[in-house]
GUVEX-939843 format. One record per residue: residue in one letter; x, y, z of N, C-alpha, C, O in turn. Coordinates in pm, whole numbers, padded with zeros to 5 digits, always signed. Example, Ala and Ser with C-alpha at 12.3 -4.5 7.8 and 13.67 -1.06 7.14 Angstrom:
A+01319-00569+00780+01230-00450+00780+01320-00330+00780+01424-00332+00846 S+01285-00225+00708+01367-00106+00714+01290+00003+00787+01341+00114+00804 
***
This chain:
X+00105+00391-01449+00097+00247-01432-00049+00205-01447-00138+00268-01391 X-00072+00100-01523-00210+00052-01536-00240-00047-01423-00149-00091-01352 X-00366-00082-01408-00409-00166-01295-00346-00305-01300-00315-00361-01195 X-00327-00362-01417-00267-00495-01425-00120-00493-01387-00072-00584-01319 X-00047-00390-01429+00094-00376-01391+00105-00355-01240+00191-00412-01174 X+00016-00271-01188+00011-00247-01043-00014-00378-00968+00057-00410-00873 X-00114-00453-01012-00148-00580-00947-00031-00678-00956+00003-00742-00857 X+00029-00689-01074+00143-00779-01091+00259-00741-00998+00323-00828-00939 X+00283-00610-00984+00391-00567-00896+00361-00606-00751+00446-00663-00683 X+00240-00578-00705+00205-00612-00566+00219-00762-00542+00274-00803-00440 X+00169-00843-00635+00175-00988-00618+00316-01044-00634+00342-01157-00593 X+00407-00967-00692+00546-01014-00706+00623-01005-00574+00731-01063-00561 X+00569-00933-00479+00636-00916-00350+00615-01041-00265+00503-01091-00254 X+00720-01091-00208+00719-01216-00133+00605-01221-00031+00589-01131+00051 X+00529-01329-00037+00424-01353+00062+00296-01273+00043+00206-01280+00127 X+00285-01198-00066+00167-01115-00088+00050-01198-00138+00064-01281-00228 X-00066-01173-00078-00191-01233-00123-00289-01121-00153-00267-01006-00114 X-00396-01155-00223-00497-01054-00255-00634-01109-00218-00657-01230-00215 X-00725-01016-00191-00862-01054-00158-00952-00935-00189-00909-00820-00180 X-01075-00964-00226-01173-00860-00251-01251-00838-00121-01309-00932-00066 X-01252-00714-00072-01319-00682+00054-01408-00560+00036-01385-00476-00051 X-01507-00551+00118-01596-00434+00124-01649-00395-00013-01647-00278-00051 X-01695-00492-00086-01751-00464-00219-01647-00470-00328-01611-00579-00373 X-01598-00354-00371-01510-00347-00488-01366-00312-00452-01294-00257-00536 X-01322-00343-00332-01186-00307-00290-01094-00428-00296-01112-00526-00224 X-00994-00418-00382-00893-00522-00395-00784-00493-00292-00718-00389-00299 X-00767-00584-00198-00670-00564-00090-00550-00656-00110-00564-00774-00140 X-00432-00598-00092-00308-00674-00097-00256-00685+00045-00247-00586+00118 X-00220-00808+00083-00186-00836+00222-00058-00918+00232-00018-00988+00140 X+00004-00906+00348+00114-00993+00384+00079-01048+00522+00051-00972+00615 X+00081-01180+00535+00041-01248+00659-00097-01202+00705-00122-01188+00825 X-00187-01179+00609-00324-01140+00640-00343-00995+00679-00455-00954+00710 X-00235-00916+00678-00241-00774+00715-00236-00689+00588-00147-00705+00505 X-00332-00600+00573-00345-00519+00452-00237-00412+00444-00209-00342+00541 X-00174-00401+00325-00080-00291+00303-00120-00202+00186-00068-00091+00174 X-00211-00246+00101-00266-00163-00006-00413-00199-00026-00450-00317-00030 X-00495-00096-00039-00636-00113-00076-00657-00038-00207-00629+00081-00215 X-00705-00108-00308-00731-00048-00439-00879-00057-00470-00936-00166-00473 X-00941+00057-00493-01083+00059-00529-01097+00032-00678-01049+00109-00761 X-01162-00077-00711-01183-00110-00852-01287-00017-00914-01290-00001-01036 X-01370+00043-00832-01474+00135-00880-01416+00272-00912-01432+00323-01023 X-01348+00333-00814-01298+00471-00832-01157+00478-00889-01117+00580-00944 X-01080+00369-00876-00942+00370-00921-00845+00427-00819-00725+00438-00845 X-00896+00462-00702-00811+00517-00596-00740+00408-00517-00777+00291-00522 X-00636+00450-00445-00557+00358-00363-00545+00413-00222-00549+00534-00201 X-00530+00324-00126-00493+00363+00010-00372+00280+00048-00367+00159+00026 X-00272+00348+00107-00149+00282+00148-00107+00333+00286-00134+00448+00321 X-00041+00248+00361+00018+00293+00487+00135+00385+00452+00199+00371+00348 X+00162+00481+00543+00277+00567+00521+00345+00594+00654+00284+00579+00760 X+00468+00634+00646+00544+00675+00764+00485+00808+00811+00481+00903+00733 X+00440+00817+00936+00382+00943+00985+00474+01064+00968+00427+01177+00955 X+00606+01041+00967+00700+01152+00948+00694+01209+00806+00736+01322+00784 X+00642+01132+00711+00632+01177+00571+00489+01217+00533+00465+01263+00422 X+00396+01199+00626+00255+01224+00598+00228+01365+00546+00164+01382+00442 X+00275+01467+00618+00247+01606+00579+00297+01638+00439+00226+01702+00361 X+00416+01594+00407+00472+01620+00273+00390+01550+00166+00369+01605+00058 X+00345+01429+00194+00268+01355+00095+00131+01417+00072+00091+01437-00043 X+00059+01449+00179-00078+01501+00162-00080+01645+00113-00187+01696+00077 X+00034+01712+00111+00039+01848+00057+00039+01848-00096+00026+01953-00159 X+00054+01731-00155+00060+01718-00301-00078+01695-00360-00165+01635-00296 X-00098+01742-00482-00225+01721-00552-00249+01572-00571-00158+01498-00609 X-00372+01528-00545-00410+01390-00568-00381+01296-00453-00412+01177-00461 X-00321+01347-00344-00290+01264-00227-00357+01328-00106-00346+01448-00083 X-00426+01245-00027-00497+01296+00091-00489+01195+00204-00439+01084+00187 X-00540+01236+00321-00552+01147+00436-00636+01026+00394-00736+01042+00324 X-00597+00907+00435-00673+00787+00404-00812+00794+00464-00826+00814+00585 X-00913+00778+00382-01052+00786+00424-01087+00672+00518-01069+00555+00482 X-01136+00703+00636-01176+00605+00739-01058+00517+00785-01079+00403+00827 X-00938+00569+00777-00820+00492+00819-00742+00573+00921-00764+00693+00935 X-00651+00509+00992-00576+00573+01100-00509+00702+01053-00432+00703+00956 X-00539+00811+01122-00484+00942+01085-00331+00939+01087-00269+00882+01177 X-00274+01002+00985-00130+01018+00969-00057+00886+00941+00065+00884+00930 X-00131+00776+00931-00070+00646+00904-00111+00588+00770-00052+00490+00724 X-00213+00647+00706-00261+00601+00576-00284+00721+00486-00332+00825+00530 X-00249+00704+00359-00277+00807+00259-00365+00747+00150-00368+00626+00129 X-00436+00834+00080-00516+00794-00035-00461+00863-00159-00431+00983-00156 X-00449+00788-00266-00411+00844-00396-00536+00839-00484-00605+00737-00489 X-00564+00948-00553-00684+00953-00637-00684+00845-00744-00789+00789-00776 X-00565+00816-00798-00554+00715-00903-00408+00673-00917-00321+00723-00847 X-00383+00582-01007-00247+00529-01027-00152+00627-01093-00031+00605-01094 X-00205+00736-01149-00122+00833-01220-00078+00950-01132-00009+01040-01181 X-00115+00952-01007-00080+01063-00917+00072+01073-00898+00125+01182-00881 X+00140+00959-00901+00285+00956-00885+00347+00882-01004+00276+00818-01082 X+00477+00893-01016+00547+00815-01119+00541+00667-01080+00515+00634-00964 X+00567+00580-01175+00568+00437-01146+00670+00403-01038+00642+00324-00948 X+00790+00463-01047+00894+00434-00949+00853+00480-00810+00875+00409-00712 X+00794+00600-00800+00751+00647-00668+00638+00562-00613+00634+00534-00493 X+00546+00520-00699+00437+00434-00653+00492+00303-00598+00445+00254-00495 X+00590+00245-00666+00652+00122-00617+00718+00145-00481+00710+00059-00393 X+00784+00260-00463+00845+00292-00334+00740+00305-00225+00759+00257-00114 X+00627+00371-00257+00519+00387-00159+00460+00251-00121+00430+00227-00004 X+00445+00163-00219+00393+00028-00192+00492-00048-00103+00452-00112-00006 X+00621-00042-00137+00723-00112-00057+00729-00057+00085+00747-00134+00180 X+00715+00074+00101+00715+00134+00234+00595+00085+00314+00608+00048+00430 X+00478+00085+00252+00357+00039+00317+00373-00105+00364+00339-00138+00478 X+00423-00188+00277+00445-00329+00309+00546-00345+00423+00526-00425+00514 X+00655-00268+00417+00757-00275+00523+00700-00232+00658+00735-00290+00761 X+00612-00133+00658+00550-00089+00784+00462-00200+00842+00459-00220+00964 X+00392-00271+00756+00309-00384+00803+00399-00496+00857+00373-00551+00964 X+00503-00528+00783+00594-00635+00825+00660-00600+00958+00684-00689+01040 X+00690-00473+00981+00756-00433+01106+00669-00458+01229+00720-00459+01341 X+00540-00477+01210+00448-00503+01321+00424-00652+01344+00356-00691+01439 X+00480-00736+01257+00467-00881+01272+00564-00931+01379+00652-00858+01424 X+00547-01056+01418+00639-01116+01515+00781-01118+01456+00798-01116+01334 X+00880-01122+01543+01020-01125+01498+01045-01245+01406+01118-01235+01308 X+00984-01357+01438+01001-01477+01356+00948-01454+01215+01014-01489+01117 X+00830-01395+01204+00773-01367+01070+00854-01259+00999+00873-01266+00878 X+00901-01158+01073+00981-01053+01012+01105-01112+00945+01145-01068+00838 X+01166-01210+01009+01287-01272+00953+01259-01339+00820+01348-01343+00734 X+01137-01391+00801+01103-01455+00674+01101-01355+00559+01120-01393+00443 X+01080-01226+00591+01070-01124+00488+01192-01033+00482+01193-00935+00409 X+01295-01067+00560+01416-00984+00556+01489-01004+00424+01471-01105+00356 X+01570-00907+00388+01644-00912+00262+01732-01035+00262+01802-01064+00359 X+01727-01108+00152+01809-01228+00136+01741-01354+00187+01794-01464+00170 X+01625-01339+00251+01557-01458+00305+01483-01532+00196+01420-01634+00223 
***
């Protein structure tokens, strides 16, 4: 997946906004909460992950613990080619769902399926 396709996919998700933070990091957020950080300099990504899947994910080439992020809750991908496009979309959706699950019940309802 190229960076423009990646960006278009993230922005296609309901309520997603983007902002440039910490220099060259493009952050995708829902309700102001970050679910993906993309380094425009290195091409790497950081995403939230389910702690139950953390070990399996970081055991793969190109995936590691998220640098300076909550242990076992964030992973880093070296670049957009580390996974297939479909798997990357699933990882992004999982990250976003984890962020949404921490929002108020009222906000969660706005992002429920069919809303």
